ROSE-4610 file (N, C-alpha, C; in Angstrom, 1 decimal, always signed):
// ROSE-4610
residu = [M/M/M/S/S/S/T/T/T/A/A/A/F/F/F/D/D/D/R/R/R/I/I/I/T/T/T/I/I/I/N/N/N/P/P/P/G/G/G/L/L/L/M/M/M/N/N/N/G/G/G/Q/Q/Q/P/P/P/C/C/C/I/I/I/R/R/R/G/G/G/M/M/M/R/R/R/L/L/L/T/T/T/V/V/V/R/R/R/R/R/R/V/V/V/V/V/V/E/E/E/A/A/A/V/V/V/A/A/A/A/A/A/Y/Y/Y/P/P/P/D/D/D/R/R/R/A/A/A/D/D/D/L/L/L/I/I/I/Q/Q/Q/D/D/D/Y/Y/Y/P/P/P/E/E/E/I/I/I/D/D/D/D/D/D/E/E/E/D/D/D/I/I/I/R/R/R/Q/Q/Q/A/A/A/L/L/L/E/E/E/F/F/F/A/A/A/A/A/A/I/I/I/S/S/S/L/L/L/D/D/D/D/D/D/Q/Q/Q/I/I/I/L/L/L/T/T/T/L/L/L/N/N/N/V/V/V/A/A/A]
num = [1/1/1/2/2/2/3/3/3/4/4/4/5/5/5/6/6/6/7/7/7/8/8/8/9/9/9/10/10/10/11/11/11/12/12/12/13/13/13/14/14/14/15/15/15/16/16/16/17/17/17/18/18/18/19/19/19/20/20/20/21/21/21/22/22/22/23/23/23/24/24/24/25/25/25/26/26/26/27/27/27/28/28/28/29/29/29/30/30/30/31/31/31/32/32/32/33/33/33/34/34/34/35/35/35/36/36/36/37/37/37/38/38/38/39/39/39/40/40/40/41/41/41/42/42/42/43/43/43/44/44/44/45/45/45/46/46/46/47/47/47/48/48/48/49/49/49/50/50/50/51/51/51/52/52/52/53/53/53/54/54/54/55/55/55/56/56/56/57/57/57/58/58/58/59/59/59/60/60/60/61/61/61/62/62/62/63/63/63/64/64/64/65/65/65/66/66/66/67/67/67/68/68/68/69/69/69/70/70/70/71/71/71/72/72/72/73/73/73/74/74/74/75/75/75/76/76/76/77/77/77]
x = [-12.2/-12.7/-12.7/-13.7/-13.8/-12.9/-12.4/-11.7/-12.4/-13.5/-14.4/-15.1/-14.6/-15.1/-15.9/-17.1/-17.9/-18.5/-18.5/-19.3/-18.2/-16.9/-15.9/-15.4/-15.4/-14.8/-13.8/-12.9/-11.8/-11.7/-11.9/-12.1/-11.2/-10.0/-9.3/-10.0/-11.0/-11.8/-12.9/-13.1/-14.0/-13.3/-13.6/-13.0/-11.6/-10.8/-9.3/-8.9/-9.6/-9.3/-9.3/-10.1/-10.2/-11.2/-11.1/-12.0/-13.5/-14.4/-15.9/-16.8/-18.0/-18.9/-19.8/-19.7/-20.6/-20.6/-19.4/-19.3/-19.8/-20.3/-20.9/-19.8/-20.2/-19.2/-19.1/-19.2/-19.2/-17.9/-17.0/-15.6/-15.8/-15.0/-14.8/-14.4/-13.7/-13.2/-14.3/-15.2/-16.4/-17.3/-17.5/-18.2/-17.7/-16.5/-15.8/-16.0/-15.8/-16.0/-17.5/-18.4/-19.8/-20.1/-19.5/-19.8/-19.2/-18.1/-17.6/-18.5/-19.0/-19.8/-21.1/-21.9/-23.1/-23.2/-23.3/-23.4/-24.5/-25.6/-26.7/-26.9/-26.8/-26.9/-28.1/-29.3/-30.5/-30.3/-29.7/-29.5/-28.5/-27.3/-26.5/-27.3/-28.0/-28.9/-29.9/-30.3/-31.4/-30.7/-29.3/-28.7/-27.8/-27.7/-27.1/-27.9/-29.1/-30.0/-29.5/-28.6/-27.9/-27.1/-26.8/-26.0/-26.6/-26.3/-26.9/-25.8/-26.3/-25.5/-24.2/-24.5/-23.3/-22.3/-22.8/-21.8/-21.0/-21.7/-20.9/-19.9/-20.4/-19.5/-18.2/-18.5/-17.3/-16.4/-16.9/-16.1/-15.2/-15.7/-14.9/-13.9/-14.4/-13.3/-12.2/-12.6/-11.5/-10.6/-11.2/-10.2/-9.4/-9.9/-9.2/-7.9/-8.3/-7.1/-6.2/-6.6/-5.7/-4.6/-4.9/-4.0/-2.8/-1.6/-0.4/-0.3/+0.5/+0.7/+1.8/+1.9/+2.9/+2.6/+3.5/+3.1/+3.2/+2.1/+2.1/+2.1/+2.8/+2.8/+1.9/+0.9/-0.2/+0.3/+0.2/+0.4/-1.0/-1.3/-2.3/-2.3/-3.1/-3.0/-3.7]
y = [+30.9/+31.5/+33.1/+33.5/+34.9/+35.4/+36.9/+37.3/+38.5/+38.6/+39.9/+39.3/+39.8/+39.5/+40.5/+40.7/+41.8/+41.5/+40.3/+39.8/+39.5/+39.6/+39.3/+40.7/+41.0/+42.2/+41.8/+42.8/+42.7/+44.0/+44.0/+45.1/+44.9/+45.7/+45.3/+45.3/+46.2/+46.2/+45.0/+44.2/+43.2/+41.8/+41.0/+39.6/+39.6/+40.5/+40.7/+40.7/+41.5/+41.4/+40.3/+39.2/+38.0/+38.4/+37.7/+37.9/+37.5/+38.2/+38.0/+38.1/+37.6/+37.7/+39.0/+39.8/+41.0/+41.9/+42.0/+42.8/+42.2/+40.9/+40.4/+39.7/+39.1/+38.5/+37.2/+36.7/+35.4/+35.3/+34.6/+34.6/+33.7/+33.9/+32.8/+31.6/+31.7/+30.2/+29.4/+30.2/+29.5/+28.9/+29.7/+29.3/+28.2/+28.0/+27.0/+25.7/+25.7/+24.9/+24.2/+25.2/+24.8/+23.9/+24.4/+23.7/+22.3/+22.0/+20.7/+19.9/+20.5/+19.8/+19.6/+20.2/+20.0/+19.6/+18.3/+17.8/+18.3/+18.7/+19.1/+20.6/+21.3/+22.8/+23.3/+22.6/+23.1/+23.3/+22.1/+22.3/+23.4/+23.6/+24.7/+26.1/+26.1/+27.4/+27.6/+26.5/+26.4/+27.1/+26.5/+26.9/+28.3/+28.7/+30.0/+30.8/+31.2/+31.8/+33.3/+33.7/+35.1/+35.0/+33.9/+33.6/+33.0/+33.3/+32.6/+32.1/+31.4/+30.6/+31.4/+32.8/+33.5/+33.9/+33.8/+34.2/+32.9/+31.6/+30.4/+30.1/+30.6/+30.5/+31.3/+32.6/+33.5/+33.0/+32.5/+32.1/+30.8/+30.0/+28.7/+29.3/+30.1/+30.7/+31.4/+32.4/+33.0/+32.1/+31.1/+30.2/+29.4/+29.1/+28.2/+29.1/+30.4/+31.3/+31.5/+31.4/+32.0/+30.7/+29.6/+28.6/+28.7/+28.3/+28.3/+26.8/+26.7/+25.5/+24.5/+25.0/+24.1/+22.8/+21.9/+20.4/+20.0/+19.6/+19.2/+17.6/+17.1/+15.7/+15.4/+14.7/+14.1/+12.9/+12.8/+11.6/+10.8/+9.9/+9.1/+7.8/+7.7/+6.7/+5.5]
z = [+84.5/+85.7/+85.6/+86.3/+86.3/+87.5/+87.5/+88.5/+89.1/+88.9/+89.5/+90.7/+91.9/+93.1/+93.7/+93.2/+93.7/+94.9/+95.5/+96.6/+97.9/+97.5/+98.4/+98.8/+100.2/+100.8/+101.8/+101.8/+103.0/+103.6/+104.9/+105.6/+106.9/+107.2/+108.4/+109.6/+109.7/+111.0/+111.2/+110.3/+110.3/+110.1/+111.1/+111.0/+110.8/+111.5/+111.3/+109.9/+108.9/+107.6/+106.7/+107.4/+106.4/+105.3/+104.2/+103.1/+103.5/+103.5/+103.9/+102.7/+103.1/+102.0/+102.2/+101.1/+101.2/+102.5/+103.1/+104.3/+105.6/+105.5/+106.7/+107.3/+108.5/+109.5/+109.0/+107.7/+107.2/+106.3/+106.8/+106.0/+104.7/+103.7/+102.6/+103.1/+104.2/+104.7/+105.2/+106.0/+106.5/+105.5/+104.3/+103.3/+102.7/+102.4/+101.8/+102.7/+104.0/+105.0/+104.9/+104.9/+104.8/+103.6/+102.4/+101.4/+101.4/+102.1/+102.2/+103.3/+104.2/+105.2/+104.9/+103.9/+103.4/+101.9/+101.9/+100.4/+99.8/+100.4/+99.9/+99.9/+98.7/+98.7/+99.5/+99.4/+100.1/+101.5/+102.1/+103.5/+104.0/+103.1/+103.3/+103.2/+102.3/+102.3/+103.4/+103.8/+104.9/+106.3/+106.6/+107.6/+107.4/+106.3/+105.9/+104.9/+105.5/+104.5/+104.0/+104.6/+104.2/+103.0/+102.6/+101.3/+100.3/+98.8/+97.8/+96.9/+95.8/+95.0/+94.5/+94.2/+93.5/+94.8/+96.0/+97.1/+97.0/+97.2/+97.1/+96.0/+94.9/+93.7/+93.9/+94.2/+94.3/+95.5/+96.5/+97.7/+97.2/+96.6/+96.0/+95.0/+94.0/+92.9/+93.7/+94.8/+95.5/+96.3/+96.9/+97.6/+96.6/+95.4/+94.5/+93.9/+93.5/+93.1/+94.2/+95.4/+96.4/+96.8/+96.4/+96.5/+95.4/+95.7/+94.9/+94.4/+93.5/+93.0/+93.5/+95.0/+95.7/+95.9/+95.8/+96.0/+97.6/+98.1/+99.5/+99.6/+100.6/+100.8/+102.0/+101.7/+102.7/+103.2/+104.6/+105.4/+105.3/+104.7/+104.7/+105.7/+106.7/+107.5/+107.0]
């Protein structure tokens, strides 16, 4: 994995300092949620034309390295 995040920006005055894509009001969290909600990448890009594949890749990588190795117990119904 790369650790150069030239498309992830953090600005305390924008979206309460949450990591965003290229200074837009589009958070990394929202991009990760959208990737999960849109199984077809073409549909995602159609609804979010302001982002591209590299934005998505960096958002996923940023989210992945932001997680720690803590073990969580999930309650499965």
